[in-house]
All heavy atoms as a GROMACS GRO file, in nm:
protein
  559
    1MET      N    1   0.082  -0.118   0.000
    1MET     CA    2   0.000   0.000   0.000
    1MET      C    3   0.087   0.125   0.000
    1MET      O    4   0.208   0.119   0.008
    1MET     CB    5  -0.091   0.000   0.122
    1MET     CG    6  -0.188  -0.118   0.130
    1MET     SD    7  -0.302  -0.133  -0.007
    1MET     CE    8  -0.414  -0.003   0.026
    2TRP      N    9   0.023   0.240  -0.005
    2TRP     CA   10   0.096   0.366  -0.014
    2TRP      C   11   0.175   0.398   0.111
    2TRP      O   12   0.277   0.464   0.107
    2TRP     CB   13  -0.001   0.480  -0.044
    2TRP     CG   14  -0.099   0.507   0.067
    2TRP    CD1   15  -0.220   0.451   0.082
    2TRP    CD2   16  -0.080   0.592   0.178
    2TRP    NE1   17  -0.280   0.496   0.195
    2TRP    CE2   18  -0.195   0.584   0.258
    2TRP    CE3   19   0.023   0.676   0.220
    2TRP    CZ2   20  -0.211   0.654   0.376
    2TRP    CZ3   21   0.007   0.746   0.337
    2TRP    CH2   22  -0.109   0.736   0.414
    3TYR      N   23   0.131   0.351   0.227
    3TYR     CA   24   0.195   0.384   0.354
    3TYR      C   25   0.324   0.305   0.377
    3TYR      O   26   0.398   0.332   0.471
    3TYR     CB   27   0.099   0.360   0.471
    3TYR     CG   28   0.036   0.223   0.473
    3TYR    CD1   29   0.103   0.115   0.528
    3TYR    CD2   30  -0.089   0.202   0.418
    3TYR    CE1   31   0.047  -0.011   0.530
    3TYR    CE2   32  -0.146   0.077   0.419
    3TYR     CZ   33  -0.079  -0.030   0.474
    3TYR     OH   34  -0.134  -0.154   0.473
    4GLU      N   35   0.354   0.209   0.291
    4GLU     CA   36   0.477   0.132   0.306
    4GLU      C   37   0.601   0.216   0.275
    4GLU      O   38   0.712   0.180   0.313
    4GLU     CB   39   0.472   0.010   0.215
    4GLU     CG   40   0.369  -0.092   0.258
    4GLU     CD   41   0.355  -0.206   0.160
    4GLU    OE1   42   0.412  -0.196   0.049
    4GLU    OE2   43   0.287  -0.303   0.195
    5ILE      N   44   0.583   0.326   0.206
    5ILE     CA   45   0.696   0.412   0.172
    5ILE      C   46   0.734   0.505   0.287
    5ILE      O   47   0.842   0.562   0.289
    5ILE     CB   48   0.664   0.492   0.044
    5ILE    CG1   49   0.793   0.544  -0.017
    5ILE    CG2   50   0.569   0.605   0.073
    5ILE    CD1   51   0.779   0.597  -0.156
    6LEU      N   52   0.646   0.523   0.385
    6LEU     CA   53   0.670   0.617   0.494
    6LEU      C   54   0.797   0.588   0.575
    6LEU      O   55   0.872   0.682   0.604
    6LEU     CB   56   0.548   0.625   0.585
    6LEU     CG   57   0.423   0.686   0.520
    6LEU    CD1   58   0.308   0.684   0.619
    6LEU    CD2   59   0.450   0.824   0.470
    7PRO      N   60   0.827   0.463   0.614
    7PRO     CA   61   0.953   0.442   0.688
    7PRO      C   62   1.077   0.479   0.607
    7PRO      O   63   1.170   0.540   0.659
    7PRO     CB   64   0.951   0.292   0.720
    7PRO     CG   65   0.808   0.253   0.714
    7PRO     CD   66   0.745   0.342   0.611
    8GLY      N   67   1.075   0.446   0.478
    8GLY     CA   68   1.188   0.482   0.393
    8GLY      C   69   1.204   0.632   0.379
    8GLY      O   70   1.316   0.684   0.381
    9MET      N   71   1.093   0.701   0.364
    9MET     CA   72   1.099   0.847   0.354
    9MET      C   73   1.147   0.910   0.484
    9MET      O   74   1.222   1.008   0.482
    9MET     CB   75   0.962   0.903   0.316
    9MET     CG   76   0.926   0.877   0.172
    9MET     SD   77   0.767   0.950   0.126
    9MET     CE   78   0.803   1.122   0.143
   10ALA      N   79   1.107   0.854   0.597
   10ALA     CA   80   1.152   0.907   0.726
   10ALA      C   81   1.302   0.888   0.742
   10ALA      O   82   1.372   0.979   0.790
   10ALA     CB   83   1.077   0.839   0.839
   11ILE      N   84   1.353   0.774   0.702
   11ILE     CA   85   1.497   0.747   0.711
   11ILE      C   86   1.573   0.843   0.620
   11ILE      O   87   1.676   0.900   0.658
   11ILE     CB   88   1.527   0.601   0.679
   11ILE    CG1   89   1.472   0.511   0.789
   11ILE    CG2   90   1.676   0.578   0.659
   11ILE    CD1   91   1.477   0.363   0.758
   12MET      N   92   1.524   0.863   0.498
   12MET     CA   93   1.591   0.954   0.405
   12MET      C   94   1.588   1.098   0.456
   12MET      O   95   1.689   1.170   0.447
   12MET     CB   96   1.527   0.946   0.267
   12MET     CG   97   1.562   0.820   0.194
   12MET     SD   98   1.494   0.796   0.029
   12MET     CE   99   1.427   0.948  -0.020
   13ALA      N  100   1.477   1.140   0.512
   13ALA     CA  101   1.467   1.277   0.564
   13ALA      C  102   1.564   1.296   0.681
   13ALA      O  103   1.629   1.400   0.692
   13ALA     CB  104   1.324   1.305   0.609
   14ALA      N  105   1.574   1.196   0.768
   14ALA     CA  106   1.666   1.206   0.881
   14ALA      C  107   1.810   1.213   0.833
   14ALA      O  108   1.889   1.295   0.882
   14ALA     CB  109   1.646   1.087   0.975
   15CYS      N  110   1.845   1.130   0.737
   15CYS     CA  111   1.983   1.129   0.686
   15CYS      C  112   2.018   1.259   0.614
   15CYS      O  113   2.131   1.305   0.620
   15CYS     CB  114   2.004   1.010   0.593
   15CYS     SG  115   2.006   0.852   0.679
   16LEU      N  116   1.922   1.318   0.546
   16LEU     CA  117   1.950   1.442   0.474
   16LEU      C  118   1.953   1.564   0.566
   16LEU      O  119   2.014   1.665   0.533
   16LEU     CB  120   1.846   1.463   0.363
   16LEU     CG  121   1.857   1.367   0.245
   16LEU    CD1  122   1.739   1.384   0.152
   16LEU    CD2  123   1.987   1.387   0.171
   17SER      N  124   1.889   1.555   0.682
   17SER     CA  125   1.890   1.669   0.773
   17SER      C  126   2.008   1.669   0.869
   17SER      O  127   2.040   1.772   0.927
   17SER     CB  128   1.759   1.674   0.852
   17SER     OG  129   1.749   1.560   0.935
   18VAL      N  130   2.076   1.556   0.885
   18VAL     CA  131   2.188   1.547   0.978
   18VAL      C  132   2.301   1.644   0.944
   18VAL      O  133   2.349   1.715   1.033
   18VAL     CB  134   2.238   1.401   0.989
   18VAL    CG1  135   2.373   1.394   1.057
   18VAL    CG2  136   2.137   1.317   1.065
   19PRO      N  137   2.348   1.655   0.819
   19PRO     CA  138   2.458   1.748   0.792
   19PRO      C  139   2.425   1.894   0.822
   19PRO      O  140   2.508   1.966   0.877
   19PRO     CB  141   2.485   1.729   0.642
   19PRO     CG  142   2.433   1.596   0.610
   19PRO     CD  143   2.316   1.574   0.700
   20GLY      N  144   2.306   1.938   0.789
   20GLY     CA  145   2.268   2.076   0.817
   20GLY      C  146   2.260   2.106   0.965
   20GLY      O  147   2.308   2.209   1.012
   21LEU      N  148   2.200   2.015   1.041
   21LEU     CA  149   2.191   2.036   1.186
   21LEU      C  150   2.327   2.025   1.252
   21LEU      O  151   2.357   2.099   1.345
   21LEU     CB  152   2.093   1.935   1.246
   21LEU     CG  153   1.947   1.952   1.205
   21LEU    CD1  154   1.863   1.838   1.260
   21LEU    CD2  155   1.894   2.085   1.251
   22ALA      N  156   2.409   1.932   1.205
   22ALA     CA  157   2.542   1.917   1.263
   22ALA      C  158   2.626   2.043   1.241
   22ALA      O  159   2.700   2.085   1.329
   22ALA     CB  160   2.612   1.796   1.202
   23THR      N  161   2.611   2.106   1.125
   23THR     CA  162   2.684   2.229   1.096
   23THR      C  163   2.646   2.338   1.195
   23THR      O  164   2.732   2.411   1.246
   23THR     CB  165   2.655   2.275   0.953
   23THR    OG1  166   2.693   2.172   0.863
   23THR    CG2  167   2.730   2.401   0.920
   24VAL      N  168   2.518   2.351   1.225
   24VAL     CA  169   2.472   2.453   1.319
   24VAL      C  170   2.531   2.429   1.457
   24VAL      O  171   2.583   2.521   1.521
   24VAL     CB  172   2.317   2.453   1.326
   24VAL    CG1  173   2.268   2.539   1.440
   24VAL    CG2  174   2.259   2.500   1.194
   25PHE      N  175   2.525   2.305   1.505
   25PHE     CA  176   2.573   2.277   1.640
   25PHE      C  177   2.725   2.287   1.651
   25PHE      O  178   2.778   2.335   1.751
   25PHE     CB  179   2.525   2.140   1.686
   25PHE     CG  180   2.379   2.138   1.717
   25PHE    CD1  181   2.291   2.067   1.639
   25PHE    CD2  182   2.328   2.211   1.824
   25PHE    CE1  183   2.155   2.066   1.666
   25PHE    CE2  184   2.193   2.211   1.852
   25PHE     CZ  185   2.106   2.139   1.773
   26VAL      N  186   2.798   2.246   1.549
   26VAL     CA  187   2.944   2.258   1.551
   26VAL      C  188   2.984   2.405   1.549
   26VAL      O  189   3.076   2.446   1.621
   26VAL     CB  190   3.007   2.181   1.433
   26VAL    CG1  191   3.153   2.218   1.415
   26VAL    CG2  192   2.992   2.032   1.454
   27GLN      N  193   2.914   2.487   1.472
   27GLN     CA  194   2.946   2.630   1.468
   27GLN      C  195   2.918   2.695   1.603
   27GLN      O  196   2.998   2.775   1.650
   27GLN     CB  197   2.863   2.697   1.358
   27GLN     CG  198   2.907   2.838   1.324
   27GLN     CD  199   2.847   2.942   1.415
   27GLN    OE1  200   2.735   2.929   1.462
   27GLN    NE2  201   2.923   3.046   1.441
   28ARG      N  202   2.806   2.661   1.666
   28ARG     CA  203   2.776   2.717   1.798
   28ARG      C  204   2.880   2.674   1.900
   28ARG      O  205   2.923   2.752   1.984
   28ARG     CB  206   2.638   2.672   1.845
   28ARG     CG  207   2.527   2.748   1.785
   28ARG     CD  208   2.396   2.711   1.851
   28ARG     NE  209   2.285   2.760   1.771
   28ARG     CZ  210   2.164   2.712   1.777
   28ARG    NH1  211   2.136   2.613   1.860
   28ARG    NH2  212   2.070   2.761   1.702
   29TRP      N  213   2.921   2.549   1.896
   29TRP     CA  214   3.020   2.498   1.991
   29TRP      C  215   3.155   2.566   1.970
   29TRP      O  216   3.222   2.603   2.067
   29TRP     CB  217   3.033   2.347   1.974
   29TRP     CG  218   3.139   2.288   2.059
   29TRP    CD1  219   3.136   2.268   2.194
   29TRP    CD2  220   3.267   2.244   2.016
   29TRP    NE1  221   3.253   2.213   2.237
   29TRP    CE2  222   3.335   2.197   2.130
   29TRP    CE3  223   3.330   2.236   1.893
   29TRP    CZ2  224   3.463   2.145   2.123
   29TRP    CZ3  225   3.459   2.184   1.888
   29TRP    CH2  226   3.522   2.140   2.001
   30SER      N  227   3.193   2.589   1.846
   30SER     CA  228   3.324   2.647   1.818
   30SER      C  229   3.329   2.797   1.847
   30SER      O  230   3.437   2.851   1.868
   30SER     CB  231   3.366   2.620   1.674
   30SER     OG  232   3.280   2.690   1.586
   31SER      N  233   3.215   2.865   1.848
   31SER     CA  234   3.216   3.009   1.872
   31SER      C  235   3.159   3.046   2.008
   31SER      O  236   3.119   3.160   2.028
   31SER     CB  237   3.139   3.082   1.762
   31SER     OG  238   3.002   3.046   1.769
   32GLY      N  239   3.156   2.955   2.098
   32GLY     CA  240   3.113   2.985   2.234
   32GLY      C  241   2.963   3.005   2.248
   32GLY      O  242   2.919   3.076   2.338
   33GLY      N  243   2.883   2.948   2.162
   33GLY     CA  244   2.738   2.958   2.174
   33GLY      C  245   2.675   3.077   2.106
   33GLY      O  246   2.554   3.094   2.110
   34LYS      N  247   2.756   3.162   2.044
   34LYS     CA  248   2.700   3.280   1.978
   34LYS      C  249   2.672   3.248   1.832
   34LYS      O  250   2.740   3.169   1.769
   34LYS     CB  251   2.796   3.397   1.988
   34LYS     CG  252   2.816   3.442   2.131
   34LYS     CD  253   2.891   3.570   2.136
   34LYS     CE  254   2.901   3.616   2.280
   34LYS     NZ  255   2.966   3.745   2.290
   35GLU      N  256   2.570   3.312   1.781
   35GLU     CA  257   2.531   3.290   1.642
   35GLU      C  258   2.631   3.355   1.547
   35GLU      O  259   2.696   3.453   1.580
   35GLU     CB  260   2.394   3.351   1.616
   35GLU     CG  261   2.282   3.282   1.691
   35GLU     CD  262   2.255   3.142   1.641
   35GLU    OE1  263   2.273   3.116   1.522
   35GLU    OE2  264   2.216   3.058   1.724
   36LYS      N  265   2.640   3.299   1.428
   36LYS     CA  266   2.727   3.355   1.327
   36LYS      C  267   2.666   3.487   1.278
   36LYS      O  268   2.548   3.495   1.250
   36LYS     CB  269   2.740   3.258   1.210
   36LYS     CG  270   2.835   3.302   1.104
   36LYS     CD  271   2.849   3.196   0.998
   36LYS     CE  272   2.945   3.242   0.891
   36LYS     NZ  273   2.958   3.141   0.786
   37ARG      N  274   2.748   3.589   1.267
   37ARG     CA  275   2.700   3.720   1.221
   37ARG      C  276   2.719   3.730   1.072
   37ARG      O  277   2.818   3.688   1.016
   37ARG     CB  278   2.776   3.831   1.291
   37ARG     CG  279   2.745   3.836   1.440
   37ARG     CD  280   2.825   3.938   1.511
   37ARG     NE  281   2.790   4.072   1.464
   37ARG     CZ  282   2.853   4.181   1.505
   37ARG    NH1  283   2.951   4.172   1.590
   37ARG    NH2  284   2.817   4.298   1.460
   38VAL      N  285   2.621   3.790   1.007
   38VAL     CA  286   2.624   3.808   0.863
   38VAL      C  287   2.609   3.957   0.834
   38VAL      O  288   2.519   4.022   0.888
   38VAL     CB  289   2.509   3.730   0.795
   38VAL    CG1  290   2.510   3.753   0.646
   38VAL    CG2  291   2.521   3.582   0.828
   39ALA      N  292   2.696   4.009   0.750
   39ALA     CA  293   2.689   4.150   0.713
   39ALA      C  294   2.628   4.161   0.574
   39ALA      O  295   2.693   4.135   0.474
   39ALA     CB  296   2.828   4.212   0.716
   40ARG      N  297   2.502   4.198   0.570
   40ARG     CA  298   2.433   4.212   0.442
   40ARG      C  299   2.444   4.353   0.386
   40ARG      O  300   2.423   4.375   0.267
   40ARG     CB  301   2.286   4.174   0.458
   40ARG     CG  302   2.267   4.028   0.488
   40ARG     CD  303   2.120   3.990   0.487
   40ARG     NE  304   2.105   3.848   0.504
   40ARG     CZ  305   2.083   3.789   0.620
   40ARG    NH1  306   2.078   3.861   0.729
   40ARG    NH2  307   2.070   3.658   0.629
   41TYR      N  308   2.474   4.449   0.473
   41TYR     CA  309   2.482   4.589   0.433
   41TYR      C  310   2.615   4.647   0.480
   41TYR      O  311   2.674   4.598   0.576
   41TYR     CB  312   2.367   4.669   0.494
   41TYR     CG  313   2.231   4.614   0.458
   41TYR    CD1  314   2.156   4.546   0.552
   41TYR    CD2  315   2.180   4.628   0.330
   41TYR    CE1  316   2.032   4.493   0.520
   41TYR    CE2  317   2.057   4.576   0.296
   41TYR     CZ  318   1.983   4.508   0.391
   41TYR     OH  319   1.862   4.455   0.358
   42PRO      N  320   2.665   4.751   0.413
   42PRO     CA  321   2.793   4.810   0.454
   42PRO      C  322   2.795   4.855   0.600
   42PRO      O  323   2.898   4.844   0.667
   42PRO     CB  324   2.810   4.929   0.359
   42PRO     CG  325   2.730   4.895   0.240
   42PRO     CD  326   2.614   4.813   0.290
   43TYR      N  327   2.683   4.904   0.651
   43TYR     CA  328   2.678   4.947   0.790
   43TYR      C  329   2.701   4.829   0.886
   43TYR      O  330   2.772   4.841   0.985
   43TYR     CB  331   2.544   5.014   0.820
   43TYR     CG  332   2.530   5.060   0.962
   43TYR    CD1  333   2.607   5.165   1.011
   43TYR    CD2  334   2.442   4.998   1.048
   43TYR    CE1  335   2.595   5.208   1.142
   43TYR    CE2  336   2.429   5.039   1.180
   43TYR     CZ  337   2.506   5.145   1.226
   43TYR     OH  338   2.494   5.185   1.355
   44GLN      N  339   2.642   4.714   0.854
   44GLN     CA  340   2.663   4.596   0.937
   44GLN      C  341   2.809   4.552   0.933
   44GLN      O  342   2.865   4.508   1.034
   44GLN     CB  343   2.572   4.483   0.891
   44GLN     CG  344   2.426   4.508   0.916
   44GLN     CD  345   2.337   4.401   0.856
   44GLN    OE1  346   2.377   4.333   0.762
   44GLN    NE2  347   2.219   4.388   0.911
   45TRP      N  348   2.872   4.562   0.816
   45TRP     CA  349   3.013   4.526   0.803
   45TRP      C  350   3.099   4.620   0.888
   45TRP      O  351   3.192   4.576   0.955
   45TRP     CB  352   3.056   4.531   0.658
   45TRP     CG  353   3.201   4.499   0.640
   45TRP    CD1  354   3.301   4.586   0.615
   45TRP    CD2  355   3.260   4.370   0.650
   45TRP    NE1  356   3.421   4.520   0.608
   45TRP    CE2  357   3.398   4.387   0.629
   45TRP    CE3  358   3.212   4.242   0.674
   45TRP    CZ2  359   3.487   4.280   0.632
   45TRP    CZ3  360   3.301   4.137   0.677
   45TRP    CH2  361   3.436   4.157   0.656
   46ALA      N  362   3.066   4.748   0.887
   46ALA     CA  363   3.141   4.844   0.968
   46ALA      C  364   3.127   4.813   1.117
   46ALA      O  365   3.224   4.825   1.192
   46ALA     CB  366   3.093   4.986   0.938
   47LEU      N  367   3.008   4.773   1.159
   47LEU     CA  368   2.989   4.737   1.299
   47LEU      C  369   3.070   4.612   1.336
   47LEU      O  370   3.126   4.603   1.446
   47LEU     CB  371   2.841   4.714   1.329
   47LEU     CG  372   2.752   4.838   1.326
   47LEU    CD1  373   2.608   4.799   1.352
   47LEU    CD2  374   2.799   4.940   1.427
   48MET      N  375   3.076   4.516   1.246
   48MET     CA  376   3.155   4.395   1.273
   48MET      C  377   3.303   4.429   1.284
   48MET      O  378   3.374   4.376   1.370
   48MET     CB  379   3.132   4.290   1.164
   48MET     CG  380   2.999   4.220   1.178
   48MET     SD  381   2.962   4.103   1.047
   48MET     CE  382   3.101   3.996   1.048
   49GLN      N  383   3.351   4.517   1.197
   49GLN     CA  384   3.491   4.557   1.203
   49GLN      C  385   3.520   4.634   1.332
   49GLN      O  386   3.625   4.617   1.393
   49GLN     CB  387   3.527   4.642   1.081
   49GLN     CG  388   3.522   4.564   0.951
   49GLN     CD  389   3.615   4.445   0.954
   49GLN    OE1  390   3.731   4.456   0.992
   49GLN    NE2  391   3.564   4.330   0.915
   50ARG      N  392   3.425   4.718   1.374
   50ARG     CA  393   3.440   4.791   1.500
   50ARG      C  394   3.448   4.694   1.617
   50ARG      O  395   3.534   4.707   1.705
   50ARG     CB  396   3.322   4.884   1.520
   50ARG     CG  397   3.334   4.968   1.646
   50ARG     CD  398   3.203   5.014   1.696
   50ARG     NE  399   3.118   4.901   1.727
   50ARG     CZ  400   2.995   4.910   1.771
   50ARG    NH1  401   2.939   5.027   1.786
   50ARG    NH2  402   2.924   4.805   1.798
   51ASP      N  403   3.361   4.593   1.619
   51ASP     CA  404   3.363   4.494   1.726
   51ASP      C  405   3.494   4.418   1.730
   51ASP      O  406   3.548   4.388   1.836
   51ASP     CB  407   3.246   4.396   1.711
   51ASP     CG  408   3.112   4.462   1.731
   51ASP    OD1  409   3.109   4.576   1.783
   51ASP    OD2  410   3.011   4.401   1.695
   52LYS      N  411   3.548   4.388   1.612
   52LYS     CA  412   3.675   4.316   1.605
   52LYS      C  413   3.789   4.403   1.660
   52LYS      O  414   3.875   4.355   1.732
   52LYS     CB  415   3.702   4.276   1.460
   52LYS     CG  416   3.816   4.178   1.445
   52LYS     CD  417   3.805   4.106   1.313
   52LYS     CE  418   3.899   4.158   1.213
   52LYS     NZ  419   3.902   4.084   1.087
   53ARG      N  420   3.788   4.532   1.627
   53ARG     CA  421   3.890   4.623   1.679
   53ARG      C  422   3.880   4.638   1.830
   53ARG      O  423   3.980   4.637   1.901
   53ARG     CB  424   3.876   4.760   1.614
   53ARG     CG  425   3.945   4.777   1.484
   53ARG     CD  426   3.955   4.923   1.444
   53ARG     NE  427   3.835   5.001   1.468
   53ARG     CZ  428   3.733   5.014   1.384
   53ARG    NH1  429   3.738   4.953   1.268
   53ARG    NH2  430   3.628   5.087   1.414
   54LEU      N  431   3.757   4.655   1.881
   54LEU     CA  432   3.739   4.678   2.024
   54LEU      C  433   3.771   4.555   2.108
   54LEU      O  434   3.818   4.566   2.220
   54LEU     CB  435   3.595   4.723   2.053
   54LEU     CG  436   3.559   4.861   2.001
   54LEU    CD1  437   3.413   4.889   2.027
   54LEU    CD2  438   3.646   4.966   2.066
   55SER      N  439   3.744   4.437   2.054
   55SER     CA  440   3.770   4.315   2.132
   55SER      C  441   3.919   4.284   2.136
   55SER      O  442   3.964   4.210   2.224
   55SER     CB  443   3.692   4.197   2.075
   55SER     OG  444   3.743   4.162   1.948
   56GLY      N  445   3.995   4.336   2.042
   56GLY     CA  446   4.139   4.312   2.042
   56GLY      C  447   4.176   4.174   1.992
   56GLY      O  448   4.292   4.137   1.991
   57GLY      N  449   4.081   4.097   1.950
   57GLY     CA  450   4.108   3.963   1.899
   57GLY      C  451   4.096   3.958   1.750
   57GLY      O  452   4.070   4.058   1.682
   58SER      N  453   4.116   3.840   1.698
   58SER     CA  454   4.103   3.824   1.553
   58SER      C  455   3.962   3.780   1.514
   58SER      O  456   3.934   3.765   1.397
   58SER     CB  457   4.204   3.720   1.504
   58SER     OG  458   4.177   3.595   1.567
   59LYS      N  459   3.876   3.761   1.614
   59LYS     CA  460   3.740   3.716   1.587
   59LYS      C  461   3.642   3.819   1.642
   59LYS      O  462   3.659   3.870   1.751
   59LYS     CB  463   3.716   3.581   1.653
   59LYS     CG  464   3.810   3.474   1.600
   59LYS     CD  465   3.795   3.346   1.676
   59LYS     CE  466   3.896   3.246   1.623
   59LYS     NZ  467   3.912   3.134   1.710
   60HIS      N  468   3.537   3.846   1.566
   60HIS     CA  469   3.442   3.950   1.607
   60HIS      C  470   3.352   3.906   1.722
   60HIS      O  471   3.290   3.989   1.785
   60HIS     CB  472   3.357   3.993   1.488
   60HIS     CG  473   3.269   3.885   1.436
   60HIS    ND1  474   3.312   3.797   1.340
   60HIS    CD2  475   3.143   3.851   1.466
   60HIS    CE1  476   3.216   3.713   1.314
   60HIS    NE2  477   3.112   3.743   1.388
   61TYR      N  478   3.342   3.777   1.750
   61TYR     CA  479   3.250   3.731   1.852
   61TYR      C  480   3.317   3.714   1.989
   61TYR      O  481   3.252   3.676   2.084
   61TYR     CB  482   3.182   3.600   1.811
   61TYR     CG  483   3.278   3.489   1.777
   61TYR    CD1  484   3.336   3.413   1.877
   61TYR    CD2  485   3.309   3.460   1.646
   61TYR    CE1  486   3.423   3.311   1.846
   61TYR    CE2  487   3.395   3.359   1.614
   61TYR     CZ  488   3.451   3.283   1.714
   61TYR     OH  489   3.538   3.184   1.683
   62GLU      N  490   3.446   3.742   2.000
   62GLU     CA  491   3.514   3.732   2.128
   62GLU      C  492   3.491   3.860   2.205
   62GLU      O  493   3.542   3.965   2.169
   62GLU     CB  494   3.664   3.708   2.109
   62GLU     CG  495   3.698   3.570   2.061
   62GLU     CD  496   3.846   3.551   2.040
   62GLU    OE1  497   3.920   3.652   2.044
   62GLU    OE2  498   3.888   3.439   2.019
   63ALA      N  499   3.414   3.852   2.311
   63ALA     CA  500   3.386   3.970   2.391
   63ALA      C  501   3.501   3.994   2.489
   63ALA      O  502   3.570   3.902   2.532
   63ALA     CB  503   3.256   3.951   2.468
   64LYS      N  504   3.522   4.119   2.523
   64LYS     CA  505   3.630   4.155   2.613
   64LYS      C  506   3.570   4.210   2.742
   64LYS      O  507   3.487   4.299   2.739
   64LYS     CB  508   3.717   4.263   2.547
   64LYS     CG  509   3.841   4.300   2.624
   64LYS     CD  510   3.922   4.397   2.542
   64LYS     CE  511   4.051   4.431   2.611
   64LYS     NZ  512   4.129   4.526   2.533
   65GLY      N  513   3.609   4.153   2.855
   65GLY     CA  514   3.562   4.201   2.984
   65GLY      C  515   3.429   4.146   3.027
   65GLY      O  516   3.371   4.193   3.123
   66LEU      N  517   3.375   4.048   2.958
   66LEU     CA  518   3.245   3.993   2.994
   66LEU      C  519   3.257   3.848   3.042
   66LEU      O  520   3.163   3.771   3.030
   66LEU     CB  521   3.151   3.999   2.874
   66LEU     CG  522   3.123   4.138   2.818
   66LEU    CD1  523   3.038   4.129   2.693
   66LEU    CD2  524   3.055   4.224   2.922
   67GLU      N  525   3.371   3.810   3.097
   67GLU     CA  526   3.393   3.673   3.136
   67GLU      C  527   3.305   3.630   3.252
   67GLU      O  528   3.264   3.516   3.262
   67GLU     CB  529   3.540   3.649   3.175
   67GLU     CG  530   3.636   3.662   3.058
   67GLU     CD  531   3.678   3.805   3.033
   67GLU    OE1  532   3.664   3.888   3.123
   67GLU    OE2  533   3.723   3.833   2.922
   68ASN      N  534   3.273   3.723   3.345
   68ASN     CA  535   3.199   3.687   3.465
   68ASN      C  536   3.048   3.703   3.451
   68ASN      O  537   2.975   3.677   3.544
   68ASN     CB  538   3.249   3.770   3.583
   68ASN     CG  539   3.394   3.739   3.614
   68ASN    OD1  540   3.438   3.627   3.593
   68ASN    ND2  541   3.469   3.838   3.659
   69ILE      N  542   3.001   3.751   3.338
   69ILE     CA  543   2.856   3.769   3.317
   69ILE      C  544   2.798   3.641   3.260
   69ILE      O  545   2.848   3.586   3.163
   69ILE     CB  546   2.830   3.887   3.224
   69ILE    CG1  547   2.880   4.015   3.288
   69ILE    CG2  548   2.683   3.897   3.191
   69ILE    CD1  549   2.866   4.136   3.200
   70HIS      N  550   2.689   3.595   3.320
   70HIS     CA  551   2.626   3.471   3.269
   70HIS      C  552   2.484   3.497   3.233
   70HIS      O  553   2.406   3.556   3.290
   70HIS     CB  554   2.632   3.360   3.373
   70HIS     CG  555   2.773   3.317   3.401
   70HIS    ND1  556   2.842   3.236   3.317
   70HIS    CD2  557   2.855   3.345   3.503
   70HIS    CE1  558   2.961   3.214   3.367
   70HIS    NE2  559   2.971   3.280   3.481
   0.00000   0.00000   0.00000
């Protein structure tokens, strides 16, 4: 019957979604839980560059002086 295809479709959907979800979790783990920033406009790019200069690091998501805030 038509419902016999459902287990196969569920397995295929799970296998195809694993790489996308794994990418999200690995990125969050590697950047300390912060989301990846995207600069779609020149103003956003300027803000990212400012954050990178102020943090003193090579990464824009490394905050400076906020180690004790949870």
